[in-house]
N, C-alpha and C positions, 0 to 999 in steps of 0.2 A: 260707798254707795250711802246717796242721803237716808238720814234716818227719816221713818214714820213716824216719829212724835211729834207732838204741837212745838212749835219754832219758841224756844224760851225769849223772856222777856230780856231789854239790855239791863236793865238792872241785875238779872239771872245770871246771864252773860258774865257783867262784870266779875260776879262777886265769885265765879268758877276761875276767871282771870287773873285774881286775886289770890283762891287758895290754889293754882294750879293743879287744877285736878283732872288728870287725866280720863277719868268717866264721861264726861262732860268732851270728850274728842268724836268729830261725828257728828256733832247736831250744830256746830258752828264752826267758824274761824275767826280770828281776829285782827284787825290791818292798824298798821299804826302810819299815820299822816306824814311824822317825821322822818322815818326812816324807810317809807313805802315799800315795807314788806310786812307780808299777814303768817302770823304764827297759828299754832294750835292751843286750845285752852291752860294745857300743860305744858307750855314751851320753858325751859329753864332762864331765857332770856331777861336781861333786867327788866322789871315791871314799867310800862311806859307811863306816864298823866293820862286820866281819864281823858281829859279833853281832846287827845292827839288819837282817841282809838273810836275805830267803826266796827260793827260785826256785821258779818256774810254767812249766808246759809250756807253757803259751799265755796270750794277754790274756786271753783269757775267763775262762780260772783266775783270774791274777794278779785282775780284777774282782770276780769271786765272792768273792774271799777279801779284800775292801772295797778296793782300792788304784784309784788313777786313773791314767790315762795320764800319763805325763811331757811335758810342753811343749818342750822341749828336744828329744828325739830321736822325739817321737809315735810309741811305738811301735805303737800301732795301725794307724797308714797304711802306706804303700808305704815298703819301706826305703830309705834315703839311694843306696844302690846302681841302684835301681828309678828313684828322683824323676832321678839323675843319665840315663840311659839312655832316658828321656823326655826330658830337655831337648835331649839330643844328637841323638835321633830326630827331634823338633820342629827342631831349625837341618839338621840333612840334609835333613829337605822341604826348607826355606826353600832349600837349596844347589841342589836338584835344580829345584827349579821356576825358579829364576832365570834368564836370558838370559846374566847375566854374574856369577861370583860374586861375592855378598855380602860387602862390608868385614866386617873381623873387628868394630867397633865396632859394627856394625849387628845382627850376631848374639849378639854377646852383652848389647846392648840387650835384645832381643825375647827373651833367656833370663833376661833380670832379675839378670845377673850382669856383676863388671868385664871387662873385657876377659883380663886377665892369669889369674882364676879359671875364664872359660870356657873358655880356650886350652887352660890345664892339663885342664879335665874328658874335654873331646873327645877330648882325646889319649889319657886314661888309659884311654876307653871306647872309643875306636876304633883305639888304636894309632899313627895317625897324627893330625898337625897338621889342624885345620879347611882351609888353603889346598894340601896335598897329596890331601886329599880332594876338594876343588874339584876338582884338576887332573886326577883319577884319572875323577871323574864326567865333566869334559868330554872328556876321551880316548875315553870311551865312548860319548856322543853322537857324538862323529865317527866312531868306527867302524861305530854301526849309520847314520848318514847317509851315508857315503863310499858304497856298491854304488849308490843312488839319486843321485846328486846330481848335477847340469847340471855342475859344475866342481868340483876339490878347495879352488878359492880360496872358493866360496860355501861349501861344507860347513864349513870351516874358522869362516869368520864366523857360519853359525849356529850353531854348537856353543857359541859364547860365547866364541872365541880372539880378543883385541884385537888379536892381530897374528900373521902368517904364521910369523913366523918362532919364535915359542914353539912352535908345533905340531911343526913340522919339526926342531924341537932334540930333541922324544922320539919323534918319529913310528913312527921304527924299532924302536925299542924295544915301544912299546906296540903295532904292528900286525904284528911280525915282519916287513915289508917296504913297499917305499915307497907312500904314501899313494895315489899315482896306481895302481900294480897293485893294493892291497887296492880301490880303488874299484870296477874291472873284475873285481874278484871273485877275484883272483889273477893277472890275467892277467901273462905275462910271469915270473913267479914260477916257477920250476921247484921242483919238491918229491919226492923220492925216499920210497917205501913199499915196503916188503914184508909180505906177511901170514903166518904159519906158523900153527904147532901146538906148544903147549906143553904142561906138566903140568896147568897153570889154564885149558886150553880155547885156544880162537884167541887170537894174540894179532897186532895190527897196532905195525908201528913206521915213524914219517914224519920226516923231516929237511930241513931248509932247508939251504942253505949255510952257515950259523952252525952247525948242529949238529942234534941231535934235537931234534921240536919236539912229538912225541906218540910214547907207548906204551899203547896200549890194549888193554883184556881186555877178554873177551867170548864166547858162546858160539855167535854165529854171523859168520863172517869177512865175507860180504857186507855187515852191517851196520857192520860198523866202516871198511870201504871207504866206506860211504854217508857217515857222521859226517866224513870225512875231505872226499868230494868237495861235502857239501853248506857244509863252510866257507870253501872257497874252490875254487868249478864253473865257475871259470875259468883254474882255473891247469895246468902244466905237469906233471899227475900222472905219475912214472916208477914203471912197478911192474916189478918182473922184473929189474931193473938188476943182473946177475951181482955188480958191485964194491958192492953193497949189503948183499952176505950176510956180510960178514963183523960190518959194524954192528946188522946182524939177530941175528948168533949172539951176538954182545955182550951186546944187551938178553935175549935169552934165556936167558942165562946166567946174568943178576944176578933174573932172577924163579925160576929154577933154584934161585940160591943165595941170598938176599935177604939174606944177613951178610955176604955179598962184597964188597968194593971196588970200585969201578969209575970209569974214568978217562972214560967216553963223555963228547963235550963234548956241552951242554945247550943250546939255544936256548928260556929258559924264558919269557920275554915277559911279561905279568899287571901286574896295578897295584902300585906301590910296597908297599901293606901285602901283598900274596901273595907279591912277593918277599920280603918279610921273614919271612913266616910258612915261605915254604918253604924257605928256608935254615936257622931254627930245624930245622926235620924232617930237615933232611940231617943236624943234629950230633947227633940221636939216636940213641946206640950201637946198634949189630946186638945182641939180645937183651934187651933192653928196651924199655919203652912210655913216655908221658909222656902227661898227660892234657892236654885242652882249654885247662883253667887254668893247667897248669903252662908250654905254649906262651905263652901267652898274657903272663904273666911275663915269660919270656926273650926276648920282643921288648920289652918295658918296657910292657906295654900289660894291667895286671892283669887291667882288666874288661872286654876282647875276647873273651873266652870263645867269643861265638855268631859273631864275625865270623872267628875262627881256623876254628871250623867248617866254616863257608864256604870258608873260602881252602883248607881240606882237601878240599873238596867237587871245587873247580872246578881241582884238579890234575889235568892231564892226561897225568903223566909216570909211571906205575905204576912203584913200585918204586924208580926212581930218582931221585927224589923219596917218601920213605919213610912218606905221611899212613897205610898201612897199620900205623905204630908210635904212634897217638894214640886213645888209649881215653876213654870216661868215667870220670867221678872216682870211680866207685866199682869201677871197674878191667874192668867188662863193656864188650861191642864194639858200638861203635854204628855208624850207617851207611855204608858203603864204597860210592865209587862204580864198582866192579868187584864188588859181593858181599862179603854179610857172610862166607861160606864163606871165599871167597878171602882175604879179610882173615885170617881166624882158621890157613888153611892156613900163610898166609907168617908169621906168627909160631910157630905150631910149629916150622916149620924154620928158626927162627931161635933156638928152645928156648926162647921164651916158654911158660910152664904154660898 
């Protein structure tokens, strides 16, 4: 698809060719008169002489000028980044559909790569290793299976755990409570919560004994309570607790002043990848923004922009984990779990133009 960005100058195009910049792909191709071929800016072929090079906005334009596509970088096909994402997507489907995590060698063979190269490609795209992804997916299956399982042990093995010890080692972090309590819909777990009003509408704050597990914003207080009840229908939900008022006040305070530092203890949970993203969000200084691509690079996964966006959408701790500071690559505001208008308001309060 042709880029909607302004066409770069010839000098900018040549600089991208010299740098073999893959990020310039899609904005132009360059053709070499002496070979009769055209390439992507990131092509690894020998750098041609400047006087033999011409620049074209699309593959079609280069071919109309009499050039043929390079067989090395294949500029008329999917980009290397797209091909890597397709390879990783297929691997994820294999992992998702397997009863037990497939060995790295089998995943690499299915991708037609060496184990080393596949491991690196998967980590670059997803931000986590294949083994970490498999553990996260296995934990998700476990969380889904527990409420209807006849026993915790049965659910553990059905989810693909070879030994129950591996699950219990990470159960508290993944579920936010013990497996048996999670299976019973949170039975035996105490979750204190309060509902109030702030300048952005209704606000619900909930906490386990480990810390605040939810700061939800919306228009309907009852809908926020239902969200909490649906997640843990059998938990002991304590509302209107006077001892919780101080936590409510602190949570409302960071919504009213989103640029202010806070020391609320948080019960974050989430997958390993989500935790990395949320930690990176907390490092974005107040009054500034970062793009999804910048966050992906910050966590060492430059190809994982889409996964970063999904992790932002899964954040249930409004403002405390400042996903409102993440914007599109062109600086515009993208979707926000609690509404783009609230996102704009929070950024305005922080002084972002």
